[in-house]
TORFIMAR-117974 format. One record per residue (C-alpha): x, y negated, z negated. Coordinates in steps of 0.02 Angstrom, whole numbers, padded with zeros to 5 digits, always signed. Each point is the difference from the previous one (the first is absolute). Layout:
N
XYZ
...
% end
This chain:
279
+00000+00000+00000
+00073-00167+00053
+00001-00131-00137
-00071-00169+00050
+00111-00150-00026
-00069-00176+00011
+00076-00133+00110
+00019-00181-00050
-00032-00111+00151
+00022-00188-00010
-00176-00065+00018
+00014-00161-00101
+00009-00166+00092
+00139-00061-00115
+00164+00095+00021
+00037+00114-00146
+00166-00011-00091
+00136+00121+00052
+00139+00075-00105
+00099-00161+00023
-00138-00100-00085
-00031+00117-00147
+00119+00023-00149
+00105+00158+00007
+00041+00008-00185
-00075-00040-00168
+00107-00096-00127
-00102+00076-00142
+00026+00179+00059
+00110+00092-00128
+00081+00105+00137
+00020+00187+00015
-00042+00092-00162
+00143+00125+00022
+00127+00064+00127
-00115+00141+00054
-00115-00132+00075
+00145-00045+00114
+00065+00175+00039
-00163+00089+00037
-00065-00122+00132
+00169+00010+00086
-00016+00189+00017
-00179-00018+00063
+00053-00124+00135
+00150+00103+00055
-00105+00157+00024
-00161-00077+00068
+00015+00057+00181
-00176+00030+00070
-00001+00120+00147
-00139-00094+00091
+00080-00173+00005
+00170-00059+00066
+00116-00084-00127
-00029-00171+00077
-00185+00013-00048
+00029+00049-00181
+00023-00121-00145
+00033+00037-00183
+00026-00118-00145
+00025-00002-00187
-00054-00137-00119
-00053-00111+00146
-00146-00121-00012
-00153+00074+00087
-00125-00138+00046
-00171+00078+00023
-00137-00134+00003
-00011-00127+00141
-00137-00092-00096
+00119-00019-00148
+00169+00003+00087
+00099-00032-00158
-00053+00164-00079
+00119+00146+00014
+00051+00164-00078
+00175+00069-00009
+00001+00190+00023
+00150+00095-00061
+00009+00078+00174
-00109+00008+00155
+00012+00064+00177
-00085-00070+00154
-00007+00070+00177
-00048-00077+00165
+00084-00163-00048
+00169-00062+00061
+00149+00042-00108
+00052-00182+00017
-00122-00141+00034
+00141-00105+00070
+00165+00063+00071
+00136+00009-00131
-00113-00060-00141
-00080+00099-00140
-00171-00039-00071
-00020-00122-00143
-00165+00083-00044
-00135+00109+00078
-00153-00101+00055
-00140+00115+00059
-00087-00128+00110
+00166-00034+00086
+00047+00184+00013
-00173+00059+00053
+00015+00160-00104
-00004+00048-00181
+00128+00123-00069
-00033+00184+00034
+00066+00055-00169
+00041-00088-00164
+00103+00069-00144
-00007-00076-00174
+00127+00051-00131
-00079-00010-00171
+00069-00114-00134
-00079-00044-00168
-00053-00172+00060
-00086+00057+00160
-00059+00179-00025
-00182-00044-00039
-00017-00111+00153
+00093+00122+00113
-00118+00142-00048
-00162-00098+00015
-00031-00007-00187
-00022-00189-00014
-00178-00071+00004
-00066-00050+00170
-00082-00165+00039
+00141-00112-00060
+00046-00159+00092
+00153+00081+00076
-00020+00182+00055
+00120+00131-00066
+00123+00093+00110
-00117+00149+00002
-00144-00105+00062
+00105-00084+00133
+00066+00166+00067
-00168+00089-00009
-00133-00128+00048
+00088-00146+00086
+00143+00076+00098
-00071+00177-00001
+00174+00076-00006
-00027+00182+00054
+00125+00079-00121
+00047-00057-00174
+00132+00081-00112
+00032-00031-00184
+00158+00072-00077
+00062-00007-00179
+00189+00014+00012
+00018+00032-00186
-00105+00157-00009
-00001+00040+00188
-00191-00007-00002
-00067-00018+00177
-00174-00055+00053
-00054+00001+00182
-00151-00089+00073
-00081+00001+00171
-00129-00125+00059
-00164+00089+00041
-00166-00087+00024
+00069-00165-00060
+00066+00068-00166
+00156+00088-00056
-00014+00187-00030
+00137+00075-00107
+00087+00150+00076
+00049+00149-00105
+00182+00013-00052
+00085+00157-00068
+00185-00038-00030
+00017+00161-00103
-00030+00107+00153
+00142-00078+00100
+00063-00176+00036
-00071+00006+00176
-00172+00044-00074
-00007-00173-00077
-00018-00078+00170
-00094-00119+00112
-00015+00041+00185
-00040-00144+00119
-00069+00081+00155
+00000-00161+00103
+00188-00018-00024
+00047+00185-00007
+00098-00033-00158
-00020+00050-00182
+00052-00063-00171
+00054+00117-00139
+00106+00017-00157
+00181+00040+00034
+00129+00053-00128
+00170-00065+00048
+00132-00135-00012
-00024-00174+00073
+00109-00152-00039
+00098+00119-00110
-00152+00038-00109
-00067+00178-00017
-00188+00005-00032
-00169+00022+00084
-00035-00123+00138
-00141-00041+00119
+00061+00046+00173
-00072+00021+00175
+00003+00166+00093
-00037+00052+00179
-00129+00117+00078
+00114+00150-00029
+00009-00041-00186
+00181-00058+00010
+00052-00151-00101
+00041-00143+00117
+00183-00048-00014
+00061-00172-00050
+00125-00087+00117
+00141+00046-00119
-00055+00182-00003
-00011+00002+00190
+00176-00071+00014
+00063+00129-00126
-00087+00142+00091
+00067-00060+00168
+00174-00013-00072
-00016+00176-00070
-00063+00062+00169
+00149-00079+00089
+00119+00075-00129
-00079+00172+00022
+00015-00016+00189
+00182-00049-00020
+00030+00146-00117
-00084+00120+00123
+00105-00072+00142
+00159+00017-00104
-00046+00178-00049
-00033+00044+00182
+00166-00077+00051
+00090+00096-00137
-00084+00159+00060
+00059-00032+00178
+00176-00034-00063
-00001+00161-00100
-00059+00097+00153
+00138-00080+00102
+00128+00045-00134
-00061+00180-00005
+00009+00010+00190
+00176-00071+00000
+00054+00121-00136
-00075+00146+00096
+00089-00056+00158
+00166-00018-00093
-00023+00172-00076
-00034+00076+00171
+00153-00085+00073
+00111+00066-00140
-00068+00175+00028
+00031-00016+00186
+00179-00055-00031
+00028+00147-00117
-00064+00122+00133
+00109-00077+00135
+00151+00018-00116
-00038+00186-00007
-00012+00010+00189
-00189+00006+00004
-00100-00112+00114
-00147-00065-00106
-00104-00024+00158
+00005+00189+00028
-00077+00039-00169
% end
């Protein structure tokens, strides 16, 4: 089933502000609550490689202002991580985005990941009262932007919650991390890519991480891992070539030794008056 995503056409007579007109930071923001909030989004971005979109039509961001309401263009949320497809990787050549403005982009994110912290966990999980002057993150993702896939991850206890937009509301998907890490997963059919819990080392830290995997169930490699694997492949090819060359040299040495042995035997026979060609 294809998930509907709204578009955000410019229908107002007055031009709406772009990312150059809207603030890209908040002086009152206390910053990242811990290093994990920096590391985990990096791994998500490095492994988010949808099979159905080319890299130049994929954009990911962490802790970037997401402006969502053209009627109130100063309102924004700042997801810990989000991924969008069908939008240009760069809006302008050689320049990164200052923020993500949905009425400028024309598309909402396909997937949002929030990493729980004590100050935001109620809002991130939709536990704050609705009907306030400013909607919560949950309300923005669910009812305004209608983000198809929403992920909430507690990096302290590795508790994972997965949500899919169905009928205008988020439905929580079942998660069973005890069965296997890949069982605690989210599969995005439209992108032919999945998100699961991976046990491994990233940035020198061994723990459970959120990580993307492909249709075969293989974890998608980071650029560093691809470089390492390619270097290992080249080294193995070199080792195989060296081994083959050594084998050829050994065969040549054996042939030369056999020829020398035959020549010595022939000389011995000639010394005894025997023609070796007659034997």
